[in-house]
N, C-alpha and C positions, 0 to 999 in steps of 0.2 A: 239632673236639670243641664243644658247647654250649655258651656261653659265658653262656647266660639261668641266672638264680640265682633266678628262682618255684618255687617245689616243687609239680609238679604231683600227685606220689600220695607221699603220706607213710602209710607202715606202722609201726604203734606196735603191740609188744608181744604181738604176732598169733601166738594158738597156736590147732594145730587138731589134736584127738585123736579116735581114732576108740575106740569101745566095743570091746573084745574080750572076752565072756563079763566079769568083775566088773573087767577089769582095763583100763587106755586104753594104745591105740597113740601115743605122741607122733611124729605126722609133721611138725608142725613147731610149734615148742619156744619161745616166746619171742624172736621175730625181729622187727625193726625195722630200716627203712631209709628213705630218700628218695627222690624221682626227679626232677630238676630237667624243667623243661618244654623239650622240644626234643632231650634226648639220647638216648642209646642205653646202658641199665643191663644189664648182663651177669651171671647168676645163673648157679653153675656148683658141679660135685659129684658124685658116683659115684651112681649109679642107688639110688633108693632113698634119699636126703638128705632130700628133701622139698621140691624147687624146682618139681615140677608141682602139688605140691598147694598151694605158697605162693601159685602164680598161681591157681587155681582159685578157691580162698578170696578172695584180692584181688576177682574178679569176680562171686564171689558164688553161682557154681554147688555150693560148701558154705557150711554154717553154720559159722559157724568159732566155736567154743569160747571163750575169750577175746580182747580187746585189741578194736584200733580201726583204721579204714582210711580215710582221707581222701583225696578226690578234688578240687581245685581249692580246699580249704577245707573242704567240708562232707563232715561226719562218713557216708559210704556205707554202712559194714559196721562191726557191734558186736557181740562175743563175748556171750551171754547163758549160757550154760549152767554156767560158773563162776560164776554169780548160783545156780542153780538147786541146783548143786551144795554152796553156802556156805549156803545155807535147808536142805536137805536134811540135812546133815553136824549144822547147829546144833540140829535137831532129834532128829536120832537121842541128840548128845551131852546137851542136858534133856532124855531119855528116859530116857537111863539112870542121871544122877544123879536123879531124882525118882524113880525106882524102888530103888535104894541106899539112900535116906532113908528111905522107904516100907517096906524092909524092913526094917527095924532091929525088934528087939525090947525088949519088960519097958521101956519108955517110958517116963516120967516127964511130972509134964503141963508143968514148963518146958521137958524137952527137947521133948514133943509140942510145943510151942508154937513153938520157936525151928526145928523140921522146915518147920511152916506157913510160917513167914515166909522159910523160905531157900526153899524151892519155889516160894512168889508174885517172890520176888528172881530165882530162876532165868528161869521163865513170863517174866517185863517184859524180860530180858534176850534172853531167844531173840523174843519180840513188838516189838524193836527192831531185831534183824539182821532176822527176815523183814523186816518193814519197808521198811530201808535197802535191802536188794537186790530186792524188789519192785519200786522206786521206778526203783533203776538199771535194769531190765527195762521194765519200762514206757518210760523214757527208751531206751532202745536199740531197743525194738522204733518207735516213735513218731516217732526223728528220721530214719529212711529215709524214711518217707512222707512229712514235712514239706520234706526235700532235693528229693522229686521236683516236691511242689506249689509249693516256691519255685522251683523249677526251670521247670516250666512255667508261672508268671506271668513270669517274666523272657524267655523266647520270646514269649509272648503282648504283652507290653508293646513289644517290639524290631518284633515284627512291627505293631503298629499304629503306629510311629514311622515304619517303613515305607512302610506303602502310606497314612498320612493325606496327604500335598503329592498322591501321587498321584490319592486323590477326588477333593481341590482344582483336578488340572489337568485332569480328566477333565467335570467341571462342565459340562452345555448337550449331552453327548454319550451319551447316555443307552444306546449298545450299547457301548460301550467301559467306561462303567462299570459297566456290570450285566457284562462280564466279569472286570472288577477286581476286584469286590464276591464272584461265583464263586471267583474263587481264593484272594482274603484267606480265605476260608471254608474250601478246601479245608485250606490251609497251617493256619489255628488248630486243624481238626480234627486233624490232624497232629500238631502244638504239644501240646493235649491229652491224648495219650496216647503224647508221649515221657518216657524216663526218665533222670535223670541218669547211673546206670550203663552205656546205652547208647553214652555216651561214651569207653567201655573195649571193646575187641573183641580177640578170642582168634584166633588161629591153632594150630591142634591138631598135635599128635606123628606121628596117623597118617592119613595124608589118603586110606585107603580107609576105614576105622570112621567118620571124622567125614562123611562126604557121602552123605545117602540115596539106596540105589542103586536105587529107585520114583522122583525126581526126576529131572527133567531139571535140564544145570545151568542153564538159566534161572530155575526154581523155588526152585532153590536159592541160587541169589546174591539174587535178587528178595524171599527171606522177609524178612525183615527191614523191605523196605521195604512190604509188604505188612501187616504185622504193626503196621505204626505208623500203619496205617489209610490209607495211599497209595491208592486205587480206578483211579488213570487208566493204562490199560493201554500205551498210549503212550508217555507220560513215564518208566514201567516199563522199558520196550523199550530205550529211547533210553540209560537209566541204565546198564541191563544189557547192551550194545554198548561205549558208551563202557568201562567197566570191564573188559570181557575185553579191551580194545586196551591199555587200561593195564597189566596183568599178562602182557600177551605175546600172550596170545589171539586168534582171529578169532572174527568175529560168527555165523558158520557153527558152531561150538559150540554155541552156545546151547543147540539143538536134539538133544544129542546125551548120552547115560546115562552118569555116573562112569566102569561097566569100559570104555568105549569109550577113554579116555585112559591113557597111562601115569601113571606115579610121581608125576613131575616138574609134569606136566599138572594131575592130581589139586590138588598143592600149590599152583598160583598160581588154579587154584577157590577156593582155602579162604582164598587170602591177598584174592581179588576178596570174597568174601563179606562179609569183615572191612571193605575198605574201602569198600564202596559205604554204608554205614551211617555214613559220613563222621567217623570217631572222631577224638579228641584223642590217644588212645592205645592201641598193639597192645602185647598178651603176647603174643608168639613162643614156643611151647613146643614146643623142640627141633624146629624147623621143618623140615631139613634131614638130619636123624639116620637118617630111611627113605627116602632117595637115595642113587644112585650119589655121587662125589667130584665129578666133572664137572656132573652137575645140578646139586649143593650151591652151589657157585660161582655157578650162575645165578641160584637163588633168593637168595642172599647179594646179591648185586648188584640183586635187585630190590627185593629191602626197603632197601637205600642208596637205590635210586632213588628209590621212594617215598617215603622220610622226606625226600628233601631236596624234591621234587616237592611234598607235600602238610603238609609242618612236622609230622609225624609225632613221635611219643614213641615208641620201643619198651624193651620189657622183654623183654631175649632171655634165654632159657634154653636149656642146654645143657648138655654133659659134654665139649666139646673145648677145653681152652683155649687152645690156635691160632689156632680161628676166633672166640672169644668177643673176642679181644686185639686183631683185626684188626676187626671191628664194632662193640666197647661203648668208653664213652666212662669209665665205672668197672666196676668186679667185686664183684662180693659172694661170695665161698666159702660152702658149705653142707656139713656135715658132722654124719653122724645129727640130722637134725631143727632145726641152731641155726645162725644164722651164725655162722664161728668166724676171717671176716677181710673187709675191706672198703674198698676201696680205688683211687685211679687206676687205669687200666688198665695206664699206663707204668710209675707206681711198683711196682704189682704184682706184676709179672715183675721189676720190677729191685731190691728190696727186700722179700722175702716174709718175712715174721716167725712167722706161725702154722706149727708142725710138718706139718699137715695142708698147708698149698698147699704147703709145700717138695715135700712127696712131690708133688701133684700135678703139678707142675713139671718135675719130674722124670722124668716118664713119658711126655714129648712127645718123641717122635722127632724127629731131625733128616734129611734127606736128605746128609750129610755121613758117608761112612763114617768116617773118624777120629774125626770127633766121637763116633759111635757108638759105637766100640770103646771108648773112654775114660769115655762116661756110664754114672755110677754109680746107680742106682733106688734112691730112699729109701724104706725101708718106716712106713707109721706107723702106732706102738702108742700110743694114747689112755693103756693103763694104766702103760706105762712111764713115757711124757711127760710127764704131768701128777698131781699129790699135790693135789686138792682136798677131803682126808677134813676138815682144818681150813678154810683161805683158799680160799671162795669163790670163783668166777669172775663177769665178767662186761661188759660188750661196754664196751671202751672206747678213748680218743682215743690214740694213742701218740706221733705228728705229725698236723700239719692234714688232717684228710680221711683220716689213714690209722686204720682201727679193728680192733681185734681182740679176740677173746674171753679173756679171762686174767683172773688173781688178780695181787693184790699184790706179789707175790715174781718172776711171770713180766713181768707190766707192768715195772718195778724194770730185768729183763733185757731184755728189747725195745730199752728207753728207752738203756743202755748201749752194746747193741750200733748205735744208730742216731749216735752220740757218736762212736764208735769209726770208723763208716763214715764221719762226717762230717770 
């Protein structure tokens, strides 16, 4: 387990709503968590609970509705739709109030003056709300550009510090100095096209749909390098061969197409495409769910090996709790778009608190016929389990590092359970 206390990724009140006509589908609703550098963070839950949407929102494949995403202390994602909705709601509310005031009949001069004052006050309040939310929108939009600008400046400064002594050492040797300058210029060119978000890469769930059938494996894996501005074909080929061998494939596979590979090999290609960008973090979106059981173990072991060798931080999304327990340091449980429980892997399995977590754990089969005969499946019914009509829930820390989505009454109950177990 990772002992590093440095927070690499912070998700703060993330909301991802999708418009369905006049209504919103709350795919992710007020989710917050942190992932420390070097750790493996598991995200579990049933199909449709919002796990994949959370991962895609973090990597900016979706524009988030509200909330913030921080990577290495920098804000890389901020929701603006909630601000836009606030402006729209304020305008509609102001319009209704003004319309109602103007609809009054048989008003005298005093009342007419009062109405004018009220309308003026409503417009002033509306202007304040609009200005405030427009400022927040502008800040959210500019922060991403500013982060990338600072990231590029950091890379250029590091390159300058790296090459300054090399240039001094090569003085008098024109050929070597010319070669170093060309190398420096090429690396600066790549640095100027870099973005902080590329330090997070994603492995997609479906190894068939995520690979372009018209591109060779070489082109698929090297696409990120090409987008960054690298034009040296010999360098690109060497990196592709190196990564292919790292993920358990061979050089000859580079000129083949995705349809010529098995499911497990396609997933290895997807992993290679992510790893070649030298990311600090990988979001693995159910990377084994479409594979045979025997192949699943190989891919899990490959990810573990890459994590150790490259010092990767991994967010592992899955619905198989037994796999997540083996792979993850900490586990977050999602239900219906919300994070309902978050704890260390061992702690979550030893002391599950939320009824949904207990339901998930009760569904795990074990290769023990005696245990299986006695295993009782716990069914989760949120209507029967919770009464949030008056006392609303929030995400609370019950014991150090163990968070549960609950209200005051449930929090007291869970803390009592901990005392009894202790």
